[in-house]
N, C-alpha and C positions, 0 to 999 in steps of 0.2 A: 544379597550382598554381592558385589561384584569383585573382579580379580583383584588380588593384593589386600582383601579385607575392607575395601572402601564401601561405602553405602552407595549403591548405584541408582537410587530412587528416592523421591521424597513424597510425602503425603501433601496433596493439594485438593482444591475445591472445584475442579472444573465443572462437575455435574451440579454440585450444590449452588455454585455460582450462577450457573445456567438457570436453575430453577428460581433463584432469588429474582432474577431481572428478565426472565423470558417474557417478551411481548407478545401480544396476539399477532397472528400472521400478517395482518394488513397495517399494523402500527410500527412506528419507528422504534429503534432500540432505545431504551431508557436505562442508563447505568445508575440506578439507584437501589438502595438497600434500606428497608424500613427499620426504625429504631427496634421494633419488637423483634424482627429477625436478627438484628445485631446482638440483642440481649440473649436470644436463644443460642446464636453462635458462640457468644461469649461463655455461655454456660457449658456448652460442648467442649470449649477449649479448657475451661476449668476443670473439667472431668477427665481432661487428659486424653481424649479420643483423638484429637488432631495432634500431629507432630509439629513441634515448633520448628519454624524456619523451612527452608527448602533445599539448602545445600546439605552435604553430608561430610562427616569426618569420621576417621577411624582412629583407633589408639596409637597407630604407628605414624601419625602426621600426614597421612594421605587425605586429600580433599576432593570431594565431587562438587563441581560447579554445574548448576542447572541453568539452562537458557529456555525461556518460553518465547517461541517466535511464531510467525504467521507465513504460510507459504514457504517458498525457496528463496531465502535471503543470501544464498551463495557461500555460507560459512563452512559447510560440512567438510570440504577438502582441506581446510586449514587447521581443524582441530588436532590431527595427528602431529602436525609441525609444532604446535604449541605445546601439546603434551610432551613431546620429545624434548623440548627445551626446559620444561617444568615437570619432571618425572613425579613429583608429589600431587600433580593435578589430574583429574579425570573430568572430561567435559560431556555432559549429557544434554542433547538438544531434544526438546519436545515442540512439535508444531501442531497448530490447530487452525481452523478456518478463520478468515479475517475478523468477522463480527464476533464469533465466539471468543476468540483471543482477547479482543479489547474489553468485552463484556466481563470475562472472567477476571481480567486484571482489575478491573473497578471493584468487583466484589472481594477479591483477595486483599486489595488496599484497604477498603472499607472495614473489613474483619480484623485486619492486622495479622493475617496468616494465610499461607498457601501460595505466596508470590515465589517466583524463582529468583536465583541469584542475580540473573539478568533477564530484563523484560524487553522485547522489542516494542516499539510504539510507532504507528504510521503517522505521517504528517497531517492527516485529517483529524487525529486525536490528540496530537501533541499539545494543543492549547488547552484542552480539558484536563490533562494530567499535569502541565506545568503550573495550574492553578492550585495544585496540592504539593508544594514543594517539600513540606515537612514529611512526606511519605517516600520521598527519594533521597538518595545520598547526593549532597551538593558537592559536584565534582570539582568546584573551586578549592575545596579543602584538600584535594589530591592532585594539584598541579594543573587544573584545567586552563587557567588564564595564560599559562605559558604555551598552550597548544591552540589557542584560539585562531591564530592565523592560518592553520591548516585548512580551515573550511571557507566556503563562500560566506560572506557576511551575514546574508539574510538566513542561511542555513544554521549558523551558529546562534543567531538571535532568536529564532523561532522556538528554541528549547530553553530560553532564559525566562525564569519566573519573574514576577513583579518585585520580589524582595531581592532580585539579582541572583538567585541561586541558579546554577547551571545543572539541569537534571539529566542531560543526555548528550551523547556524542553522535553526529550524524553519519549514517551509513552512505546512502545513495540519495540521488535526486532523480526526478521523473524525466523531464526534457522530452517534448512531444514530437513524434513523426507519425507517418500512416504506413503500416504494413500492408501489403497487398500480394494476392496471388497472381503471378504472371500469366499462368496457363488459363486460368478462369477469365482473365481480362482478354486474352487473345480470343478465346471461344466466343466472347461476348461482343467482339469487335472494337475494344478499347485499345489505346496505346499500352505498350508493355515496358518500354525503357524508363528507368526511374526519373530522368529528367523530363521526359514528355508527360509522365504521369503527374509530376509536381506542377507542371504547367496547366494541367487539365483542371486543377481546383485551387486557384489562388485564394478563394474564400469558401465558406461553407455553403453559400448558395449555389456555387459551382460544383462542389462536391456532390450535393444532392441531385442537381442535374445531370451530372455524370452517373449517378445512381439510377435515374430514370432510363438512360440509354443502356445501361448495363442490364436493367431489369427487363427491358423489352426483348432482349436476346440472350438471357442468362442461361447458363448450363442448368439442367433440372436439378432442383433441390439446394441451389447455391444462392443465398441472399447477397446483397450488396455489401452490407455490414451485419455484424454479430447481434447486436441489440442495441436499442435505443437508449438505454440508460448509460451504456459505455460511451456512445457517441456525445451524450449530453455532458458527461463528465469532462471530456476533452473540450467542449465548447465553452463551458463555464469556467474551466481553468484558464482561459485565455481573457476572460473579463477583468477590467480593472478593479472592480469590486465583486465579491461573490455573495455570500449569505450573511456576512457582518459588515457593519462599517468599523472604523478604528476605535470607536468608544464602546465596542461589544454589543451594539444594538443589532438585533436580528432584522435584515431588510429584504428578506425573501419575497415578501408581498409587494414591496414598493420598488424593488430593483428591476427595471425593465429587461436587463440582460438575462435574468432568470427565466421570466415569462417568455421571452423571445426564443431562447435556445429550446425550452420545453415545447413551444407551438411548432418550431421548425422540425425537431426530431419526430413528433408525433405526425406531422404531415407526410414525412418520408415513410413513416410506418403505414399510413393510409395508402400511400403509392406502391406499397409491396416491396420496399427496399430492405426491410429488416428480416433477419433469420429469427428474431423474437427470442433470443437466448439470453439468460441471465448470467452476467459475468461471474467467472469463478465457480459456477455450478458444474456438477457432473455432466449435465447436458451440453454445456459450453465447452467443457473439455473434449467431449465426444465430437462436438462440431468441428474442431480442428481436424480430427482424424478422418471424419466423413465428408470434408470439403463443403460444409454447409454454409459458408460465407467467404466473401472475396477480399474484404478489408476489415482491419480492426485498428482503431486508434491505439498508438504504440508507444507509451512511455518506454524508456530504456528497459525497465525491469520486465516488461512484457515479452522481451526476446527470449528469456529463459523459459517462460511458459509456453510460447510457440514452439520452441525447440523440444520441449518435453512432450507436448501433446500432438505434435505434427511430424513425427519422425520420418514418416514415408514420403514427405514432400519437401526435403531438403533441396535447396537450389531452385525451387519454384516460388518461394516467398522472396519478396524484395521490399526495399524501403524507400518511400518517397517523403516530401515535405508534408507536414500537417497542414490542412486548410487554415488560412488566417495567419499563419506563421507563429512560432514561439509557443508559450504556455507551459504549464507544469502540471502533472498529474502524479502525485505519490511521492515516494521517498520516505525513509524511515530513520529511527533513532534507536540507539541501544542505551538502556538506563539500568540503574542499580537500585532496587527498593530498599528503603531503610531497614526493612525487616530481614534482609539477607544476613546469614550468620558468617559470611565470608567477605566482608566489604572490600578489604584491601586486595584480595585475589580477584574479585569480581571486577573492580575498577581497572585493575591491571589487564584483565583479559579484554575488556571493551576498548581500553586504549589502544592495545595491540591490533585487535580486529578492525578498528576504524582507521588505523594509520595508513598514510598514502600507499606504502608497499603492499598491504593486504588489500586495499581497495583496488589496485591495479590487478591483482590476482583474480579478485572476484569479477572485474570487468572482462578480463581475458577469457575466463571460463564460461561466464554466464551473460554477458553483455549488460550487467548491472552497473549503471554509470556512477563513477565516484563523485563525492561531494567535496573532496578535497582539491583546492585549486591547483596546487603544484603538479598534480598528475596530469593536467590537460596538455602540458608541453611535452610530456614524456613520449617518445616515439612508439612505445608499446600501447599507448592510449590513442594518441591522435592519429597514428597511421594504421590502426587496427581495421581489418576487413574481416567480414564474417562469411565464410563459404555457404553456410545454411542459407543466408539470405542473398544468394547470387553474388557473393563478394561485395556486397554494400560496404561502403566505408563508414562504419558505425562510429569509429572514433570521431571523424569530422563531423558527421550528422549530429551526434548527441552532445558533443562538448560545445559546438557552436550553439546549440539550442540551449544548453545550460547557461552559458555566458550571456545570452541575450534575453533570457527570460525576465519578465518583471514579476517578483513574487506577489501574490495575492494574499492580503491579511486573512488569517484564519482565527475565528472567535472560538470560544470554549466548547461549543457543542456542534462544531462544523461537521464532525463525523456523523453524529446522529441526523442532523439535517439532510445531509447527503443521503443517508439510508432512507429517510422519509421520501425524498424526491424520487429515488431509485424505485422504492416500492409503488409510488404513484405511476410511474411510467410503465412499470411490469404489469400493473393492474389493467392499464389500457392495452397493452400488447396481449394480455391474456383474454381480453374480451370481457372482463368483469366490470368495467366502468368506461364511460367515454372521457375524453380529455378534461372537460370542465368539472365533471364529478370527481375525477381522480385529483384535480388541483385543489378543489374546495376541501376535500378530505385531508390532502397533505398540508394545507394551511392550518387546519385544526390540529393535526399532529404536531407540527412546528410550534404552535402556541402552547401545547402540553410539554414540549422539551424545554421551552423557555422559562416554565414555572420552576 
């Protein structure tokens, strides 16, 4: 019990959900729950073992609102401000790893219990969850239509279900750039000024050629890029079509852009350019601190990760244009599951957290780019520079990227497919399979995802 008699925690199913859908190490995530397991869980619920709902209330009118998020979404500094204006509200944020979070959310929705009052959803999974609008609060019933013009049009539309329900409010957008270590470039004999670096790689072929030059003279232990799967994500994010066509047909096997990006990154691995680190893994985090790579594909939200993990190298990081120009990687939404016990309060909270004023604060503190259009003309956004990144004009870089990007259609299992391709690339980097073997296994994994 927390201060003031409020319930400070709720019972959820993170471990149970993990067991329900835990895939073998080399297969993609499959967010499915068998009927038998659902019946078992229903029996557990009937026995009263699981607590109903995920928010908490005390007898004196105080409410605990829970948020299940992944990574650092930049909201923690805002909670005290909201609580001060709403003294009956206590906010509790729980974070978990990206894949675990979305897997657990799928399990909690399927069983009807364990979800938080507010659940974050990444853009790679929003199509999967918008196909289940009955499991979320339709924000149109709480004034969403009057707020529609806050967001980039495609950002708003991506969380609209086929029945018209709006299941989430957008937080950030990716917007792509390339972050690089100036000191490592200098040691390898490459240009260091951001304009010169941008000219070094107008396209991905040029980027990998620069990687060869870097690798020939690289500082010991410092690869050109962090890991092939991360570079692949940036490349495929620029394609006109990705894993789906607009009729929700999976086109991984037939889309030449997918195979081309796959082959290009694996050729760079063979040329010794990769540090062979898995994105967001503990080893990848350590890689920032130990200078194990010189470049990283950099959507706006990556700035917070770099600043968190590479504190000793402030001023040595900088930001150049992404090869190929434009593209998007990531961005998220806040949703309210229908099982929330505090729907009105939860909707009020996500409306406030995603409002332009708060998105500006998150951008200033963490570099996480707003998805609300009006913020792009605000001086505190468009004129913002980041001292950690050698005073790079992050406001100009990322707002320009966001306004110019052409959104790629995301099908219902795009997140799972991305995971399958990531795993295939990682198997090659780990020496477990060659490129063709990993590709063939990945296609079989994708076929299972489609079923």
